[in-house]
N, C-alpha and C positions, 0 to 999 in steps of 0.2 A: 757467332754472336757472343758477346761477353756475358759471363755469369755475374749476377748482381752481388755486390759486396755483402758478406754476412755481418750483420750488426750485432756482434757478440755482446755488446754492452746493453742492448735493448731487445732481449729475446721475447718470444711469444711463449711464456712458460705455462700459464694457467688459463684455461678456457672454461667458463661457466656455461653450461647448457641447461636451459629451463625446459622442462618437459611436463606436458599434461597427458602424455601417452597417446596423443592423437597421431594421425598419419603425418601431418606437417611437422610435428615435434620430432617424429622419427627421421624426417628429411633433414631437419636442423642438426640432429645428432650425426647423421651420415656426413654432412658438410663439415661438422666439427672434427670428425675423424680424418677427413681429407687434410685438414690443417695440422692436426695433432701428430699424425704419423710422420710428416716431413719435418715439423719444427721440434719434435720431441716434447710436446706439451703434455701436461696433465689435464684431464677432463674432470670437472666437478659437476655431477648431475644433481639438479635440485628440482624437487617437486613440492608444491605448496598445497596442502589440503585446505579445503574450505568446509569445516564441519557444519556450518549453518545450512539448513535445508533451503532449497529454492522456494520462492513464493509460488503458491499454486492457488487455483480458483477456489477449491474446496479443501482446505487443509484438514478438516475433520475426517476426510475420506482417505487420508494418507496414513498408512500404518507404519510407524517407525519402530524398529526393533530396539529394545532397551540397550543393547550393546552396539548401537549404530556407529559411534565414534571408534570403537575398537575394530569393528569390521572395516571401516574406512581406512584406518591406519594399516591394518594387515594387507588390504588390497593395494594400497599405495606403496607399501614396502615391497610387495611382490612385483609390482610394476617397475619400481626402481631397480630391483635386483635383475630383472629380465633385461632392462636397458643396459645396465652395467656389464652384464655378461657379454653383450655385443661389443662393448668397448674393449674388454679384456681379450676377446677373441682377436681383435685387431692389433694386440700387443701394446695397448696404451694404458697407462696407469690411470685409475679412476677412483673418485670418492663419491659416495652417495650421501645426500643430505635431504632429510625429510622435514619440512617446515609446516606450520599451520598459521593461517591468518590471511592478510591481504596479499595476493600473489605478487604483484609488482614490487611492493615494498620489501617483501621477504627475499625476492630474487636479488634486488639491489643490495640489501643488507648482506646477503651471502657473498656476493661479488666483492664487496668491500672487506668482508672478514677474511677471505682467502686471497686478497690482493690480486684479483683477476686482471688479466690483460685484455680480455675480450668476453662479452656476453653474447650468446647465440640464442635466438628465440624464433619460433614460427609465427607467421601472420595467419589471419583467417581469410577465406575467400570462397566464393561459390563457383563451382565448375561451370564453364561456359560464359562467365562474366569477365570482361577485361579488367573492370574496376575491382580491385581486391580490397577487402576490409582489413584495416590494420589490426583491429581487435583491441579491446580496452586494455588488456594486460600488456600486450606488446607496445601499444602506444605509450602507456605510462612508463614502461621501462626505457623506451627510446627518449622520452621527454626528460626523465629525471636522472638516469644513470650517468655518473661521471666517466665510466669506462666506455670505450667504443662498443657499439651494439651492432651485431650482424643479424639482419632479419632475413628469413627464408620464406619464400612463398609456397603455397600449394603448387606442386608440379615442378619445383626446382630440383630435378633429379640429376642434372648434369654435375659431375664432381667439380669442385672449385680448383683442386690441385690436379695437374699442374696449372698454374695461372698463366695462360697464354696472353691474355689481354685484360688490363685493368683500366677502368675509366676513373679519372680523378678530376672532378670539377673544382675550380678555384675562383674565389672572389676576393682573394688576398686578405681575408679576415683572419683573426687568431684561430677560429675554428677550422678554417681551411689549412692553416699551418699545422694544426694537430692532425688533420686528415692526411696531410703529406707524410707525417711521421708514422701514422698507422699503416699507410700504404707501403711504406718502406719496410716495415716489420713483416707485413704479409708476404712481400715479394723477396725478402732477404734470402739469398742463396738460390733463387730461381734461375733456371736456364731459359733463355730465349723468351723472356717476358717483355711485353710491350706495354708502355703506359700511354694512354690517350689523355693528355693534359688539356682540359677544356675550360675556356673562359667565355661566358656569354655577357653581352652588354645590350642596353637599350638606350635610345635617345629620349630624354624627358619630353613629355608633351608640351612643356612650356616653351621649347625652342621651335615648335612647328611654324609659328608666324615668320621666323627668320628665313625659312626655306620657301615661303610662299604657300598659301593655302591651296590644297587640291593637287599639289605637285610632289607631295612627300617631303623627305628631308633633303636639304641641300647636300650635294655629294661631299663637300669638305667636312661636314659634321661627321658623317659616317667614316670617312678616311681618317680624320683626326682621332676618333674614338678607337678605331681599329689599331692605329699606330700606337696610341697610348697603352692599350691593352697588351700589344705585342712587347712593348718595352718592359712592362711589369711581369709578364709571363716568362720572359727569357731567363732571368736569374733562377727561377724555379726549375725550368727545364735543364739548365746547366747543373744544378745540384743533383737532380735525378740521374743525369748522364754520368756524373762523376761516381755515382754509386753502381754504375754498370748497367743501368736500364736503357732500353731502346725507347726513346721518347718521341712522340708525335704531338705537336702543338696544334690545337684547333681553336680558332677564335670565331665565334658566331654571334650574329645579332638576332635577338628574339627572346622568347620565353624560356628561362633556364630549364624548368622541369621538362618541357616538351623536347627541347634540344637534347638533353641528357638521355632521356628514355628512348628517343628515336635513334640516337647514335649507338646506344647499347644494343638495340635490336639489329641495326644495320651492320654493325661491326662484330657481332657475336662476342660481346664482352662477357668475361667470366664473373667479374665482381665490380661493383661501383663503390668507391670510398669517397665520402663527402662530409664536409663540416655542416653543422646546423647552427643557425643564429639564435640569439636570445640570451638575456641575462638570467641568472638562476631563478629569480622570482617570476619572471615572465614565462620561463619554461614550465613552471608549475601549472600554467593555465593553458598554453597551446603549443603545438609543435609548428615550426615554420612551414609555411605553405609549400615552398619549393621542396623541402626534404620530404614532407608528407606525401606529396604527389609523386615524387620519384619512387619512394618506397612502395606506394600503391600500384604504380604502373610499370615498374622496371621488369624486364624479362629475365632478371638474374638476381642473386642475393645482393643486398645493399648494406654497407657498413656506414653507420652515422657516428660522427665524432663531435662532441661539444668543445667549445673553448673552455679552458680551465675556469673554475669558479672565481679565481683571483682576477 
């Protein structure tokens, strides 16, 4: 099988890894190392302190040492140093950045300052629950960051590298185009990597009467939609094939998030790379439902990519 073309003009140089020193943050760091070792990337570790004390039922019963902020900074610095040592042991160059303030905003600001190619962050979840909580910090980073964001779930212990199978949903939007670029960067230089190029479609309820009530959709509606999707997917598949990737095209009718997550499970996908919709102002309010559901339910790490602000 061909080796994918190395995109020398578009390397994965700098990876920002946000850490709160939790177990899932540790998994995010391990997945970052998977990528950094092969791509020769630099890792920028960032931790954001929150000096404000949490709200408690009886604040008068909480004894706060006078040097609380100093103790917090010292503990945070020690945690960063410990994580950075893990990176150095793997032979990867690392920078440590300690910030204070609103975590998501400071993480994004750091990524912009270091011109990051990728942000990596852990999500939250409860053991035994299929539905994972994205977490307020991770959700805000995914919604607002201009850089691609790779989210790692609790339990994502399988290495990303080598990427044997990448799932790339496309709806032909500008965000999907940027996701294609991000996927190419992740896979650049990979051996025997397969791309599952997936497009999902649905038939609008307004055309149901044309097919006869109670009988589902007329076959020609489904056939036409499938054929049209195939024509639009083909150029994307050819572009990926020219880069040296083994491409399998899948066109499915149904709910996008359900199809993507089920395919990822059935086909043992290593990573999902997908675009997210929404104009910059709308992204301030909510994350697209499809992307959010995929992140929450996917059995593997997910990279989300926004269309450019322009």
